[in-house]
C-alpha positions as CSV (number, residue, x, y, z in Angstrom):
1,M,95.3,137.6,95.1
2,T,98.8,137.9,95.9
3,F,101.5,135.5,95.2
4,G,101.1,134.3,98.9
5,D,97.5,133.8,99.1
6,K,97.9,131.7,96.2
7,L,100.6,129.4,96.9
8,S,98.9,128.9,100.5
9,K,95.7,127.8,98.2
10,L,97.8,125.6,96.3
11,R,99.5,123.9,99.0
12,K,96.1,123.1,100.4
13,E,94.2,121.8,97.4
14,N,97.4,119.5,97.1
15,N,96.9,118.2,101.1
16,Y,100.5,119.4,101.9
17,T,101.6,120.9,105.1
18,Q,103.8,123.7,105.6
19,E,106.7,121.3,106.8
20,Q,106.1,118.7,103.6
21,L,106.1,121.7,101.1
22,A,109.3,122.9,102.9
23,D,110.9,119.4,102.7
24,I,110.1,119.3,98.9
25,L,111.7,122.7,98.0
26,G,114.6,122.3,100.1
27,V,114.0,125.0,102.5
28,S,112.8,125.7,106.3
29,R,109.0,125.9,107.5
30,Q,109.9,129.4,108.2
31,S,110.4,130.2,104.5
32,I,107.0,129.0,103.6
33,S,105.2,130.9,106.1
34,K,106.9,134.2,105.2
35,W,106.2,133.3,101.5
36,E,102.4,132.6,102.3
37,S,101.9,135.9,104.8
38,N,104.2,138.0,101.8
39,I,107.0,138.9,104.1
40,A,109.9,137.4,101.8
41,Y,109.7,135.6,98.0
42,P,111.2,132.5,96.7
43,E,114.3,132.7,94.3
44,T,113.7,131.8,91.0
45,D,114.9,128.6,91.1
46,K,112.2,127.7,93.8
47,L,109.6,129.8,91.8
48,I,110.3,127.6,89.0
49,R,110.1,124.4,91.4
50,I,106.8,125.4,92.9
51,S,105.3,126.2,89.0
52,E,106.7,122.4,88.1
53,L,105.2,121.0,91.5
54,F,101.7,122.5,90.8
55,N,101.4,122.1,87.6
56,C,100.6,126.2,87.0
57,T,102.5,129.1,85.0
58,L,104.8,131.6,86.5
59,D,102.6,134.1,85.4
60,H,99.8,132.8,87.4
61,L,101.9,132.5,90.6
62,L,103.5,136.1,89.9
63,K,100.6,138.0,88.5
64,D,97.0,139.0,90.0
65,G,94.1,136.9,89.4
66,E,92.7,133.9,90.2
67,K,92.4,131.8,86.9
68,R,95.0,129.3,86.3
69,N,96.1,128.5,82.7
70,A,94.0,125.1,81.5
71,A,95.5,122.9,79.6
72,S,94.9,122.7,76.1
73,P,93.1,119.3,74.6
74,S,96.6,118.3,73.1
75,N,98.4,119.0,75.9
76,A,96.0,117.6,78.7
77,E,97.4,115.0,81.0
78,S,96.6,111.5,80.8
79,P,94.9,110.3,84.1
80,I,97.2,107.4,83.8
81,F,100.4,108.7,82.7
82,P,100.6,112.6,84.0
83,K,103.1,114.6,82.5
84,R,104.2,115.8,85.6
85,L,104.1,113.5,88.9
86,R,102.4,115.7,91.8
87,E,104.1,115.1,94.9
88,R,102.1,113.4,97.9
89,K,103.0,112.0,101.1
90,S,101.2,111.1,104.1
91,E,102.0,112.6,107.6
92,K,102.0,109.4,109.4
93,T,105.4,107.7,109.5
94,V,106.9,104.2,109.7
95,F,110.4,103.9,111.2
96,G,110.7,107.6,110.4
97,L,109.3,107.1,106.7
98,P,106.2,108.5,105.3
99,L,103.8,106.2,105.5
100,W,103.4,106.5,101.7
101,H,104.9,108.9,99.3
102,I,104.1,109.7,95.7
103,G,106.2,111.8,93.7
104,R,109.4,112.0,91.3
105,N,112.0,111.2,94.2
106,A,109.6,109.4,96.0
107,R,110.8,108.0,99.7
108,G,108.6,106.3,101.8
109,F,107.6,102.7,103.6
110,I,105.0,102.7,100.2
111,A,107.1,104.9,97.7
112,V,105.8,105.6,94.1
113,G,107.7,108.0,91.7
114,L,110.2,107.6,88.7
115,N,112.7,107.3,91.5
116,A,111.4,105.2,94.3
117,R,112.8,104.0,97.1
118,G,110.7,102.2,99.8
119,V,109.9,99.1,101.5
120,I,107.8,98.8,98.9
121,A,108.7,100.8,95.9
122,I,107.2,101.4,92.5
123,G,108.8,103.3,89.9
124,L,110.9,103.7,86.6
125,K,113.4,103.2,88.8
126,A,112.7,101.1,91.9
127,T,114.4,100.3,94.8
128,G,112.7,98.4,98.0
129,I,112.1,95.1,100.0
130,V,109.3,94.6,97.4
131,S,110.3,96.6,94.1
132,L,107.8,97.0,90.8
133,G,110.1,99.1,88.0
134,M,111.7,99.5,84.7
135,L,114.7,99.1,86.8
136,S,114.0,97.1,89.7
137,I,116.1,96.3,93.1
138,G,115.0,94.7,96.1
139,L,114.8,91.5,98.2
140,L,111.7,90.6,95.8
141,S,112.0,92.2,92.5
142,F,109.9,92.7,89.3
143,G,110.9,94.4,86.4
144,L,112.4,94.7,82.9
145,F,115.8,95.3,84.6
146,S,115.4,93.7,87.9
147,V,117.5,92.6,90.4
148,G,117.0,90.7,94.0
149,L,117.0,88.0,96.5
150,I,114.0,86.8,94.1
151,S,114.2,88.3,90.7
152,I,111.7,88.1,87.7
153,G,112.1,90.5,84.8
154,L,113.2,90.2,81.3
155,F,116.9,90.5,82.3
156,A,117.1,89.0,86.1
157,L,120.0,88.7,88.4
158,G,119.1,87.2,92.1
159,I,119.6,84.4,93.8
160,L,116.4,82.9,92.2
161,S,116.3,84.6,89.1
162,A,113.7,83.8,86.3
163,G,113.5,86.0,83.2
164,S,114.3,85.9,79.2
165,F,117.7,86.4,79.8
166,S,118.3,85.3,83.7
167,V,121.5,85.0,85.8
168,G,121.4,83.6,89.6
169,I,122.4,80.4,91.7
170,F,119.0,79.2,90.6
171,A,118.4,80.5,87.1
172,V,115.3,79.8,84.8
173,G,114.8,81.6,81.7
174,S,115.1,81.4,77.8
175,I,119.0,81.8,78.2
176,S,119.5,81.1,81.6
177,L,123.0,80.9,83.7
178,G,123.6,79.8,87.1
179,I,124.8,77.1,89.4
180,I,121.1,75.3,88.8
181,S,120.2,76.5,85.4
182,L,117.0,75.9,83.2
183,G,116.2,77.1,79.9
184,A,116.6,76.7,76.4
185,I,120.0,77.5,76.3
186,A,121.3,76.6,79.9
187,V,124.7,77.3,81.0
188,G,126.0,76.6,84.5
189,D,127.3,73.8,86.8
190,F,123.9,71.9,86.4
191,S,122.1,72.4,83.5
192,V,118.9,71.2,82.2
193,G,117.4,72.6,78.6
194,A,116.9,72.3,75.3
195,L,121.0,72.8,74.8
196,A,122.5,72.4,78.3
197,I,125.8,72.8,78.7
198,G,127.2,71.9,82.5
199,K,130.1,71.7,84.6
200,Y,129.3,68.6,86.5
201,F,125.8,68.0,84.3
202,A,123.9,68.4,81.8
203,L,120.6,67.0,80.3
204,G,118.6,68.1,77.5
205,D,118.0,67.8,74.0
206,N,121.6,68.6,73.4
207,A,124.0,68.0,76.5
208,R,127.5,68.9,77.0
209,G,129.1,68.7,80.6
210,M,131.2,65.9,82.5
211,I,128.2,63.7,82.8
212,A,126.0,64.4,79.6
213,L,122.8,62.8,78.8
214,G,120.8,64.0,75.8
215,Y,117.9,63.2,73.5
216,T,119.6,63.8,70.6
217,E,123.3,64.3,71.0
218,A,125.4,64.2,74.6
219,V,128.9,65.3,74.8
220,G,130.2,64.0,78.0
221,S,134.0,64.0,79.3
222,V,133.3,61.0,82.0
223,F,129.4,59.6,81.0
224,Q,127.6,60.1,78.2
225,K,123.8,58.8,77.0
226,I,121.8,59.3,74.4
227,G,118.1,58.8,74.5
228,E,116.5,56.9,77.7
229,I,118.4,56.4,80.5
230,S,118.3,53.1,82.8
231,E,118.3,52.3,86.1
232,S,121.7,51.6,86.2
233,D,122.5,54.7,84.3
234,I,120.9,56.7,87.2
235,T,122.8,54.7,89.9
236,T,126.2,55.4,87.5
237,V,125.3,58.9,87.4
238,K,124.4,59.6,91.1
239,Q,127.9,57.9,92.0
240,L,130.0,60.2,89.8
241,L,127.9,62.9,90.7
242,D,129.0,62.3,94.5
243,T,132.2,61.7,93.4
244,A,133.2,64.6,91.7
245,V,131.0,67.7,93.1
246,P,132.6,69.7,95.7
247,S,130.9,69.7,99.2
248,Y,130.0,73.4,99.0
249,L,127.6,72.4,95.9
250,A,126.1,69.3,98.0
251,P,122.8,71.2,98.0
252,A,122.5,71.7,94.6
253,N,124.0,68.3,93.7
254,E,120.7,66.9,95.6
255,I,118.6,68.9,94.0
256,I,119.7,68.0,90.5
257,K,119.0,64.3,91.1
258,L,115.6,65.1,91.4
259,F,115.6,65.1,87.3
260,L,116.5,61.7,87.1
């Protein structure tokens, strides 16, 4: 069996068109056609890339014979976490992107790979409108390190963020930093938490801010109260907030009043 026969067989077994394989290898479709017809042969770097893509040895590609080297049990690929991520992509496209693409560097409407970019992206590093990954960037983002309009992760950064360590306009987390911050340790313009530090307002067990409402300790530069707050206290706090908080923070000011 010639190299061209083997390449053609491997390509078809893995559901690639000549155009798709050419795109992955960075060559023209005509080059693939010449290789499969044994009119020309790929350069060494392309041979290595082909062997990695189809998970076979160079010996198998270049030497006569049908049999591929089987992986030993100790080197067998896990069905869940393959040693090599085989590339796949659909022929159908959406807005110029493959409907789906699976590969090391996946680009598609739905992309799955080590480095994935798409409308929906899943990968070690994922970038998309909806993204899920160890490092995740998107409008709606989930990951160990997550950045997005709405971001959820161990470390989260976003307009609305939630995580063990969270930074955002509205931040919720064990440690949170934001305009409105909710957390065990909350720091922001308006903070609610076990330890709450707020520029304008702080509510928590230990509260520190311009207005500080604490259950066991409160330190406020303008107003402070420890323990239960009365209706008159609530009225006073709301008046102080309306006076001190700048107009651009008015929406946050109205939200924080809901905690009173």
